[in-house]
C-alpha positions in Angstrom: 190.1 -213.1 50.3 194.1 -213.6 50.4 193.8 -215.5 46.6 192.0 -212.6 45.1 194.9 -210.3 46.6 197.6 -212.5 44.8 196.4 -213.6 41.4 195.1 -209.7 41.1 199.5 -208.6 40.9 199.2 -212.1 38.3 196.3 -210.4 35.8 198.4 -207.2 36.1 201.4 -208.2 35.6 200.0 -210.5 32.4 198.2 -207.5 30.9 201.4 -205.3 30.9 203.5 -208.4 29.6 200.9 -208.4 26.6 200.8 -204.8 25.6 205.2 -204.3 25.9 205.4 -207.6 23.8 202.5 -205.6 21.4 204.3 -202.3 21.5 207.3 -204.2 20.5 206.1 -206.2 17.6 204.6 -202.7 15.9 207.5 -201.2 16.8 209.4 -203.8 15.1 207.7 -203.9 11.9 207.6 -200.2 11.1 210.9 -200.6 11.6 211.0 -204.0 9.2 208.8 -201.7 7.0 211.1 -198.1 7.1 213.9 -200.7 6.0 212.4 -202.5 3.4 211.3 -198.6 2.0 214.8 -197.6 2.1 216.6 -200.9 1.1 213.9 -200.7 -2.1 214.8 -197.4 -2.6 218.4 -197.5 -2.6 218.1 -200.3 -5.0 216.6 -198.1 -7.3 218.9 -196.0 -7.4 221.6 -198.1 -7.4 220.5 -199.4 -10.8 
């Protein structure tokens, strides 16, 4: 019983960490895509 009580929080923490890192990755890629599009448009208008 003690082992199960010890491992459950670790598994939950691991899942939380995985989801938060995935969320950060998605936000980062969306930000990069958005900035790239804006930068590209800026270059086009400058030329």
